[in-house]
C-alpha positions as CSV (number, residue, x, y, z in Angstrom):
1,M,-18.0,42.8,-37.5
2,N,-19.3,39.7,-38.7
3,A,-18.8,39.0,-42.6
4,V,-21.8,36.6,-44.2
5,L,-20.9,34.7,-46.9
6,P,-22.8,33.0,-49.2
7,G,-24.0,29.3,-48.2
8,H,-21.5,27.4,-50.6
9,I,-18.6,29.6,-49.9
10,R,-19.0,28.9,-45.9
11,G,-19.2,25.1,-46.7
12,A,-15.8,25.4,-49.0
13,V,-14.6,27.8,-46.0
14,A,-15.8,24.8,-43.6
15,A,-14.2,22.0,-45.4
16,K,-10.9,23.4,-45.8
17,L,-10.7,24.5,-42.1
18,R,-11.9,20.6,-41.4
19,Q,-8.7,19.5,-43.7
20,I,-6.4,21.3,-41.6
21,I,-7.5,20.6,-38.3
22,Q,-7.4,16.6,-39.4
23,T,-3.7,17.0,-41.1
24,Q,-2.6,18.8,-38.0
25,R,-3.9,15.7,-35.9
26,E,-2.5,13.3,-38.2
27,S,0.9,15.2,-38.0
28,D,0.9,15.8,-34.2
29,C,-0.5,12.0,-33.9
30,L,2.6,10.9,-36.2
31,A,4.9,12.7,-34.0
32,A,4.0,11.4,-31.0
33,F,3.4,7.8,-31.9
34,L,7.4,8.1,-33.6
35,V,8.8,10.0,-30.4
36,G,7.1,7.1,-28.3
37,A,8.7,4.3,-30.7
38,I,12.1,6.0,-30.0
39,D,11.8,6.0,-26.1
40,Q,10.3,3.0,-25.6
41,L,13.6,1.1,-27.3
42,H,15.8,2.6,-24.3
43,T,13.1,2.7,-21.3
44,C,10.0,1.7,-20.1
45,A,6.8,1.7,-21.8
46,S,5.8,4.7,-20.0
47,D,6.4,7.2,-17.3
48,T,3.0,6.6,-16.0
49,V,3.5,2.9,-14.0
50,Y,0.8,1.3,-12.4
51,T,2.4,-1.7,-10.6
52,V,5.5,-3.4,-10.6
53,F,6.4,-6.8,-10.0
54,V,9.7,-8.0,-9.4
55,D,11.1,-11.8,-9.4
56,G,15.1,-11.8,-8.9
57,N,16.4,-9.8,-11.5
58,E,13.4,-9.7,-13.8
59,Q,11.2,-6.6,-13.4
60,W,7.9,-6.1,-15.3
61,Y,5.8,-2.7,-15.2
62,G,2.5,-2.2,-15.6
63,T,1.8,1.3,-17.5
64,F,-0.9,2.6,-19.6
65,R,1.0,1.5,-23.1
66,G,1.6,-2.2,-21.9
67,A,3.8,-3.7,-20.0
68,G,7.6,-3.3,-20.1
69,Y,10.4,-6.2,-18.9
70,H,13.6,-5.7,-17.9
71,S,16.3,-7.9,-16.6
72,T,19.8,-5.9,-16.8
73,E,21.5,-3.7,-14.8
74,F,21.5,-1.2,-17.4
75,T,18.5,0.9,-16.6
76,K,18.6,2.8,-20.5
77,S,19.0,0.0,-22.4
78,D,17.5,-3.7,-23.0
79,W,13.7,-3.2,-22.2
80,I,11.0,-4.8,-23.9
81,T,7.3,-3.7,-24.1
82,Y,4.1,-5.8,-24.5
83,T,1.4,-4.3,-26.0
84,R,-1.7,-5.7,-28.1
85,T,0.2,-5.8,-31.2
86,E,2.0,-8.9,-29.2
87,G,-0.7,-10.2,-27.9
88,L,-1.6,-8.4,-25.0
89,I,-5.6,-7.7,-24.4
90,C,-5.3,-3.9,-23.4
91,D,-2.4,-1.7,-23.3
92,S,-3.2,-0.4,-19.8
93,V,-1.8,-2.9,-17.4
94,Y,-3.2,-2.5,-13.8
95,A,-1.2,-5.7,-12.2
96,I,1.0,-8.7,-12.9
97,A,1.6,-11.4,-11.0
98,K,3.8,-14.9,-12.1
99,D,2.2,-18.3,-11.1
100,L,4.1,-21.3,-10.2
101,S,4.3,-22.9,-13.9
102,G,6.2,-19.2,-14.8
103,N,3.7,-17.5,-16.6
104,M,3.0,-13.7,-16.5
105,W,-0.6,-12.5,-15.7
106,F,-1.3,-9.0,-16.7
107,G,-4.6,-7.4,-15.4
108,T,-6.5,-4.8,-17.3
109,P,-9.1,-2.9,-17.8
110,K,-10.8,-5.5,-20.6
111,G,-9.7,-8.6,-19.4
112,V,-6.8,-10.6,-18.1
113,S,-3.6,-11.8,-20.3
114,K,-1.9,-14.5,-20.0
115,L,2.0,-14.6,-21.3
116,S,3.6,-18.3,-21.9
117,I,7.1,-18.2,-22.4
118,S,9.0,-21.6,-23.7
119,P,12.6,-21.6,-25.1
120,T,10.9,-21.9,-28.6
121,D,7.8,-20.2,-28.4
122,T,5.7,-17.5,-26.7
123,T,2.0,-18.0,-26.1
124,W,-0.8,-15.4,-25.2
125,T,-4.2,-16.4,-24.1
126,N,-7.0,-13.8,-23.0
127,Y,-9.7,-13.8,-20.6
128,T,-12.8,-12.0,-20.2
129,T,-16.4,-12.1,-18.9
130,K,-17.4,-14.4,-22.0
131,D,-15.1,-17.1,-20.3
132,G,-16.0,-16.6,-16.7
133,L,-13.9,-13.6,-15.5
134,V,-16.6,-12.0,-13.2
135,A,-15.4,-8.3,-14.6
136,D,-13.1,-7.3,-17.4
137,K,-11.9,-4.4,-15.1
138,V,-9.1,-6.7,-13.3
139,N,-7.4,-4.6,-10.6
140,T,-4.8,-6.9,-8.4
141,I,-3.9,-10.6,-9.3
142,A,-2.3,-12.8,-6.8
143,A,-0.9,-16.2,-7.6
144,D,-1.7,-19.2,-5.4
145,I,0.6,-21.6,-3.8
146,D,-1.3,-24.6,-5.4
147,G,-0.9,-23.1,-8.7
148,S,-4.4,-21.6,-9.1
149,V,-4.6,-17.5,-9.9
150,W,-7.2,-15.2,-8.0
151,F,-8.6,-11.9,-9.7
152,G,-9.4,-8.7,-7.9
153,T,-11.9,-6.6,-9.6
154,D,-14.3,-4.1,-9.8
155,K,-17.0,-6.4,-9.4
156,G,-15.8,-9.1,-7.2
157,I,-13.0,-12.0,-7.0
158,S,-12.3,-14.4,-9.7
159,H,-10.3,-17.4,-9.0
160,F,-8.5,-20.1,-12.1
161,K,-7.4,-23.1,-11.3
162,S,-7.0,-26.2,-13.7
163,N,-8.4,-24.1,-16.3
164,I,-11.7,-23.5,-14.5
165,W,-13.4,-20.4,-13.5
166,E,-14.9,-19.5,-10.0
167,K,-16.8,-16.0,-9.1
168,F,-17.2,-15.1,-6.0
């Protein structure tokens, strides 16, 4: 049987239901965030890994929650996660490469990020189509022996050499 409620009561019931649903969503989001934060202290950024880059003892993992970095023999400790908070242009990392200068490059659906690490500083530089990248969705990256970097996108190839972008 369907009950017919006066409009003002229906509105109050609907408002209360929206409040309950929103509170539950916020609670679920907070719980998911806390579990994720605790997990990231001990493991890779995510179990969903799109790409892996290994250079000697250094291991980089591209995930949908950022780039995970690991360099020790202890698989459950000493992980560093880089996300938008640190400077990555997008948390989903599809491609990773290292250029001859030691810069790390991260391809994402929203552009490419370059991480420059020195003993005294860490610098992030982000590039998009506004800077000369042929498309923002970067699927693969290759560092060339001449020091330049190549990017495979969903709309062609970009080449970055001496701070100049070329499109192919």
